[in-house]
Every structure is written in structure tokens, then in C-alpha cells.
C-alpha positions as CSV (number, residue, x, y, z in Angstrom):
1,M,-171.7,-27.5,-176.7
2,F,-171.1,-29.9,-179.6
3,E,-172.7,-32.8,-177.6
4,S,-174.0,-34.5,-180.7
5,L,-170.7,-34.6,-182.5
6,K,-169.0,-35.7,-179.3
7,K,-171.3,-38.6,-178.9
8,R,-170.6,-39.7,-182.5
9,F,-166.9,-39.9,-181.9
10,E,-167.3,-41.6,-178.6
11,S,-169.5,-44.2,-180.2
12,F,-166.9,-44.7,-183.0
13,I,-164.1,-45.3,-180.4
14,G,-166.2,-47.9,-178.7
15,K,-167.0,-49.7,-182.0
16,V,-163.4,-49.8,-183.1
17,E,-162.5,-51.3,-179.7
18,N,-165.3,-53.9,-180.1
19,S,-164.0,-54.7,-183.6
20,A,-160.5,-55.3,-182.2
21,K,-161.9,-57.6,-179.6
22,E,-163.9,-59.6,-182.1
23,K,-160.8,-59.8,-184.3
24,E,-158.9,-61.4,-181.4
25,V,-161.7,-64.0,-181.0
26,E,-161.6,-64.9,-184.6
27,L,-157.8,-65.7,-184.6
28,T,-156.7,-69.3,-185.0
29,V,-155.4,-70.9,-181.9
30,A,-151.8,-70.5,-182.9
31,T,-152.1,-66.9,-184.0
32,K,-154.2,-66.1,-180.9
33,V,-151.5,-67.4,-178.6
34,K,-149.0,-65.3,-180.4
35,G,-151.3,-62.3,-180.3
36,L,-151.8,-62.7,-176.5
37,I,-148.1,-62.8,-175.9
38,A,-147.5,-59.8,-178.1
39,G,-150.6,-58.1,-176.7
40,K,-151.5,-56.5,-180.0
41,V,-154.2,-56.7,-182.7
42,K,-154.0,-55.5,-186.2
43,L,-157.3,-54.6,-187.9
44,S,-158.1,-55.2,-191.5
45,E,-160.2,-53.0,-193.9
46,K,-163.0,-55.4,-193.5
47,D,-162.9,-55.0,-189.7
48,L,-163.3,-51.2,-190.0
49,E,-165.7,-51.1,-193.0
50,E,-168.9,-51.1,-191.0
51,V,-167.8,-48.7,-188.2
52,L,-166.3,-46.2,-190.7
53,W,-169.5,-46.3,-192.8
54,S,-171.6,-45.6,-189.6
55,L,-169.3,-42.7,-188.6
56,Q,-169.5,-41.3,-192.2
57,L,-173.3,-41.1,-192.0
58,E,-173.3,-39.7,-188.5
59,L,-170.8,-36.9,-189.4
60,I,-172.9,-35.9,-192.4
61,Q,-176.0,-35.7,-190.1
62,N,-173.9,-33.4,-187.9
63,D,-173.4,-30.7,-190.5
64,V,-170.0,-31.9,-191.7
65,A,-169.8,-31.4,-195.5
66,A,-169.6,-34.6,-197.6
67,E,-166.1,-33.7,-198.9
68,T,-164.8,-33.1,-195.4
69,V,-166.3,-36.3,-194.2
70,E,-164.6,-38.3,-197.0
71,H,-161.3,-36.6,-196.1
72,L,-161.7,-37.5,-192.4
73,I,-162.7,-41.1,-193.1
74,E,-159.8,-41.8,-195.4
75,K,-157.3,-40.3,-193.0
76,L,-158.7,-42.4,-190.1
77,K,-158.8,-45.6,-192.1
78,T,-155.2,-45.2,-193.3
79,R,-153.9,-44.5,-189.8
80,L,-155.9,-47.2,-188.1
81,L,-154.9,-49.8,-190.6
82,E,-151.3,-49.0,-190.4
83,Q,-151.0,-49.8,-186.7
84,E,-150.8,-52.9,-184.5
85,L,-153.0,-51.9,-181.6
86,E,-152.1,-52.8,-178.1
87,R,-155.2,-54.4,-176.6
88,T,-155.0,-52.4,-173.5
89,R,-154.6,-49.0,-175.3
90,I,-157.1,-49.4,-178.2
91,S,-159.5,-46.6,-177.1
92,G,-156.7,-44.2,-176.2
93,F,-155.0,-44.7,-179.5
94,V,-158.2,-44.3,-181.5
95,R,-159.0,-41.1,-179.5
96,E,-155.6,-39.6,-180.2
97,T,-155.7,-40.5,-183.8
98,I,-159.1,-38.8,-184.2
99,K,-157.7,-35.7,-182.5
100,E,-154.7,-35.6,-184.8
101,V,-156.9,-36.0,-187.9
102,L,-159.3,-33.3,-186.8
103,L,-156.5,-30.8,-186.0
104,E,-155.0,-31.4,-189.4
105,T,-158.4,-30.9,-191.0
106,L,-158.8,-27.6,-189.1
107,E,-155.4,-26.3,-190.2
108,P,-155.9,-23.3,-192.6
109,E,-153.5,-22.4,-195.3
110,K,-152.5,-19.4,-193.2
111,D,-153.4,-18.5,-189.5
112,L,-154.6,-15.1,-188.6
113,N,-154.3,-13.3,-185.2
114,L,-156.4,-10.2,-185.8
115,V,-154.8,-7.9,-183.2
116,D,-151.3,-8.8,-184.3
117,Y,-152.2,-8.3,-188.0
118,I,-153.5,-4.8,-187.3
119,R,-150.5,-3.8,-185.3
120,R,-148.1,-4.9,-188.0
121,H,-149.8,-3.3,-191.0
122,P,-150.1,0.3,-192.2
123,K,-153.1,2.2,-190.8
124,P,-155.9,2.3,-191.1
125,V,-156.4,-1.4,-191.6
126,K,-159.6,-1.9,-193.8
127,I,-161.8,-4.8,-192.9
128,V,-164.9,-5.7,-194.8
129,F,-167.5,-8.1,-193.3
130,F,-170.0,-10.0,-195.5
131,G,-172.5,-12.8,-195.4
132,V,-176.2,-13.6,-195.8
133,N,-179.0,-11.9,-193.9
134,G,-179.8,-13.1,-190.4
135,T,-176.3,-14.3,-189.3
136,G,-175.8,-11.5,-186.8
137,K,-173.2,-9.7,-188.9
138,T,-173.8,-6.1,-187.6
139,T,-173.8,-7.3,-184.0
140,T,-170.6,-9.3,-184.6
141,I,-168.9,-6.2,-186.0
142,A,-169.7,-4.4,-182.8
143,K,-168.3,-7.3,-180.8
144,V,-165.1,-7.2,-182.9
145,A,-164.9,-3.4,-182.3
146,S,-165.2,-4.0,-178.6
147,Y,-162.5,-6.7,-178.7
148,L,-160.1,-4.4,-180.6
149,M,-160.7,-1.5,-178.3
150,K,-159.9,-3.7,-175.3
151,N,-156.6,-4.4,-177.0
152,G,-155.8,-0.6,-177.3
153,L,-156.9,-0.1,-180.9
154,T,-159.0,2.8,-182.3
155,V,-162.0,1.9,-184.5
156,V,-164.5,3.5,-186.8
157,M,-167.5,1.7,-188.4
158,A,-168.7,2.2,-192.0
159,A,-172.4,1.6,-192.3
160,A,-172.2,0.3,-195.8
161,D,-175.4,-1.8,-195.7
162,T,-177.4,0.9,-197.6
163,F,-179.8,-1.7,-199.0
164,R,-181.8,-3.1,-196.0
165,A,-184.4,-0.9,-194.3
166,G,-183.2,0.0,-190.8
167,A,-179.7,-1.3,-191.3
168,I,-178.0,2.1,-190.9
169,E,-179.9,2.8,-187.7
170,Q,-179.0,-0.7,-186.4
171,A,-175.3,0.0,-187.1
172,E,-175.6,3.3,-185.2
173,K,-177.3,1.6,-182.2
174,H,-174.5,-1.0,-181.9
175,A,-171.7,1.5,-182.5
176,H,-173.1,3.8,-179.8
177,A,-173.3,0.9,-177.4
178,V,-169.6,0.1,-177.7
179,G,-168.5,3.7,-178.1
180,I,-167.3,4.1,-181.7
181,K,-168.2,6.5,-184.5
182,V,-170.2,5.5,-187.5
183,V,-169.6,6.9,-191.0
184,K,-172.9,6.7,-192.9
185,H,-174.7,8.0,-196.0
186,Q,-178.4,7.8,-196.9
187,K,-180.2,4.6,-197.6
188,G,-179.6,3.5,-201.2
189,S,-176.2,5.2,-201.4
190,D,-173.2,3.7,-203.0
191,A,-171.8,1.2,-200.4
192,A,-168.2,1.6,-201.8
193,A,-168.4,5.3,-201.3
194,V,-169.5,4.9,-197.7
195,I,-166.4,2.8,-197.0
196,Y,-164.2,5.2,-198.8
197,D,-165.4,8.1,-196.6
198,A,-164.9,6.0,-193.5
199,V,-161.3,5.3,-194.6
200,E,-160.6,9.0,-195.2
201,H,-162.1,9.7,-191.8
202,A,-159.8,7.2,-190.1
203,K,-156.7,8.6,-192.0
204,A,-157.5,12.1,-191.0
205,R,-157.7,11.1,-187.3
206,G,-154.9,8.6,-187.2
207,M,-157.2,5.7,-186.4
208,D,-156.2,2.1,-186.5
209,V,-159.1,0.2,-188.0
210,V,-162.1,0.6,-190.3
211,L,-164.8,-2.1,-189.8
212,A,-167.2,-2.0,-192.8
213,D,-170.7,-3.5,-192.6
214,T,-172.2,-4.6,-195.9
215,A,-175.7,-5.6,-197.0
216,G,-176.6,-9.2,-196.2
217,R,-176.8,-11.1,-199.5
218,M,-177.6,-14.6,-200.6
219,Q,-174.6,-16.1,-202.5
220,T,-177.0,-16.5,-205.5
221,N,-177.9,-12.8,-205.7
222,V,-175.9,-11.7,-208.8
223,N,-176.6,-8.0,-208.4
224,L,-175.5,-7.8,-204.7
225,M,-172.5,-10.0,-205.4
226,D,-171.5,-7.6,-208.1
227,E,-171.8,-4.8,-205.6
228,M,-169.5,-6.6,-203.3
229,K,-167.0,-7.0,-206.1
230,K,-167.2,-3.2,-206.6
231,I,-166.5,-2.6,-202.9
232,M,-163.4,-4.8,-203.1
233,R,-162.2,-3.1,-206.3
234,V,-162.7,0.5,-205.1
235,N,-161.5,0.1,-201.5
236,Q,-159.0,-2.7,-201.7
237,P,-159.7,-4.0,-198.2
238,D,-156.9,-5.6,-196.2
239,L,-159.1,-8.3,-194.8
240,R,-162.3,-9.9,-196.0
241,I,-164.2,-11.6,-193.3
242,F,-167.2,-14.0,-193.8
243,V,-169.7,-14.1,-191.0
244,G,-171.7,-17.3,-190.9
245,D,-174.4,-18.8,-188.6
246,A,-173.2,-22.0,-187.0
247,L,-176.8,-23.2,-186.6
248,T,-177.3,-23.3,-190.4
249,G,-174.8,-26.1,-190.7
250,N,-174.2,-27.1,-194.3
251,D,-175.8,-23.9,-195.6
252,A,-173.1,-21.9,-193.9
253,V,-170.5,-24.1,-195.6
254,E,-172.1,-23.6,-199.0
255,Q,-172.3,-19.8,-198.4
256,A,-168.6,-19.6,-197.3
257,R,-167.5,-21.6,-200.4
258,A,-169.6,-19.3,-202.7
259,F,-168.3,-16.1,-201.2
260,N,-164.7,-17.4,-201.3
261,N,-165.2,-18.1,-205.0
262,H,-166.8,-14.7,-205.8
263,V,-164.8,-12.2,-203.7
264,G,-162.3,-14.2,-201.6
265,I,-162.3,-14.9,-197.9
266,D,-159.4,-14.2,-195.6
267,A,-161.1,-15.4,-192.4
268,V,-164.4,-16.6,-190.9
269,I,-166.4,-15.7,-187.8
270,L,-169.1,-18.2,-186.8
271,T,-172.0,-16.8,-184.8
272,K,-174.4,-18.6,-182.3
273,M,-171.7,-21.2,-181.5
274,D,-173.0,-21.4,-178.0
275,A,-176.3,-22.8,-179.3
276,D,-174.7,-25.2,-181.7
277,A,-175.0,-28.8,-180.4
278,K,-173.3,-30.2,-183.6
279,G,-170.2,-28.1,-184.4
280,G,-169.7,-29.6,-187.9
281,S,-169.8,-26.3,-189.7
282,A,-166.5,-25.0,-188.1
283,L,-164.8,-28.2,-189.2
284,A,-166.2,-28.2,-192.7
285,I,-165.8,-24.4,-193.5
286,T,-162.1,-24.5,-192.6
287,H,-161.5,-27.7,-194.7
288,E,-163.5,-26.4,-197.7
289,T,-162.1,-22.9,-197.9
290,R,-158.7,-23.4,-196.1
291,K,-159.4,-20.1,-194.3
292,P,-159.2,-19.8,-190.5
293,V,-162.1,-19.4,-188.2
294,I,-160.8,-16.5,-186.0
295,F,-163.8,-15.9,-183.7
296,V,-166.9,-17.6,-182.5
297,G,-170.0,-15.9,-181.0
298,V,-170.8,-17.4,-177.7
299,G,-173.6,-15.1,-176.4
300,Q,-175.6,-11.9,-176.9
301,G,-173.3,-9.5,-175.1
302,Y,-170.6,-7.4,-176.8
303,G,-168.0,-9.3,-174.9
304,D,-169.3,-12.7,-176.0
305,L,-166.7,-13.2,-178.7
306,K,-164.3,-16.0,-178.3
307,A,-161.0,-16.3,-180.2
308,F,-161.3,-19.7,-181.9
309,D,-158.7,-22.2,-180.8
310,R,-158.5,-25.5,-182.8
311,K,-157.3,-27.5,-179.8
312,W,-160.2,-26.3,-177.7
313,F,-162.6,-27.2,-180.4
314,V,-161.1,-30.7,-180.9
315,D,-160.9,-31.3,-177.1
316,S,-164.6,-30.3,-176.9
317,I,-165.7,-33.1,-179.3
318,V,-163.3,-35.9,-178.5
């Protein structure tokens, strides 16, 4: 997982180390003697220019959005230029600096532990899921339901994708597999009304959570985006979760940005992370939206949902 991005950072660490060694060779005799005694080398902007430019291109090729790349490069440059590097610890220092910068970049404006949030808030907690077609949204909702049930919470699903043929049947199939009820209307019904009925069902039975599926929509589809705004207005969900496909890279970042602008995002779930050799989308989505990635899909089973941990992610690529 994330092998491509990992190779890029390892290459960068090696290049900085080489630049430091070349810098030492270029020193005058007097300065070199002093440098050897001190055991330290200080890099200039010129020394780092080529390796940072190379890293910038490689990060863009690995699905890290241009704005996020610029942020990373500036942070790395500032911190590497500030330091006198011990010649025996150059690679270790650069590695730790990269980790620090990545962890800061992955820091959302507010963290979210889904189970803790649900336990603290009035019931039922209303959660709406949205995203484009093909991201595995309905399957992901079933995975979230399974996860919540394992944590002792009661769940009902609202089959509010009334637009796509077969969507209600798909929701029923997944709900049956994980053992939860589905509230549904006929195809073409008002999606907001479906969610409203699911909430009333949950209230009447003292249930903890309503998980609402919605029609997959491109961020450019004005009519469907207006429908999403109506869902938000009528049902006032507690959480709005964007489901994105990690394999689509920068497309997922653009989608997340657009949905955040149109209806607002509280959190992100990235699917197909187990097949993502790059990993740049997780980094870019958090930086671009400042919203937390709370889960990643790591397989086809209903139990294959992993709580996203920033440290795990950074350790995986550096």
C-alpha cells in the first residue's frame, strides 16, 4: 500500500543527503576544517532547489493536489533551511521533518470519532452519505452499520437513492446482509421524505443512528446537487459524510472540494484504499477541505473498514 509515494519520499531523503555531502566538498579548506570539527552542514536554497522541484513533480504524479504540494514543499524548505544538519544524522533528520510536515498537513480543523460522537449526541443521530456514482457508497454504509453495531449501537438505513435503477434493491441486499432494517419508498420518490420517515422510525423505536444513502451525483449536476441541498434543509443531518474513491486520485479531491462548497462536509471515507499504491488523495482531501478522513475501505467484506489513523498513514509512506 502506498508504495509509489513511499518511494518518492525515500528518493527525496537520499537526494538531500547527497546535496549535503556535495555541499561539504564545495567548502573552502578553512571552512571545511571547521565543518568537520563541528560535524555539521547547512544547506542553502540553491542546494535544495533541484531536489525540491523533483519532489514537487513526483507528488503531483502521485495524486497530491497542486495546492497541497505547494504547502508541503514550502514547509519542508523552510525547516530544512533553518537547520545545521549533523552529517551523521542527515537522513534521519530529513525523515522526521517529512513526518512532522505530513502530520500537520493531515490535521483537520476538528477530529471526529464516530462512535464517541453518536454516544454523546441526542438520538437518533442522522448521518447522510453522498458522493459520485461508483465509489462504493452503499457498500460503505453497510460497513459503517456493521462497525457501529459491533460497538453496541442500533442502526436503521434510509434508502434515499430513489434516482438510480436498482439502488433501493441494492440497499436492501446490503442491509439484510448486516442485519439492519431499511426504510424505503418507491423509485422516483422524494429522497428527503424517505430520510424523514427513517428518522421517525428510529425515534419510535429508540434507535441510535439513521444512515441515509443518497443518489450518486457528479458535483457538476445542478439538479441533483439542489436535491442534496433540500435533503439537508428538510432533515438537518447531524453529520454529512463524503465517500470518495481513493483510486480516482485528484478527481476525488475535486469532488470533495465541490461537495464541501455546495452542502458542507463533516468527514470523509475513502474506499478502495487497499488497492491504492499512491495514497495522495487522503493527504490532499484533508488539506483541501480541512475535514477528517475517518475511515478507509481496505477490502470487500463488511468488516473491511479501518479507522483512519494519521500516524499509521504517515508511517506507511515515510
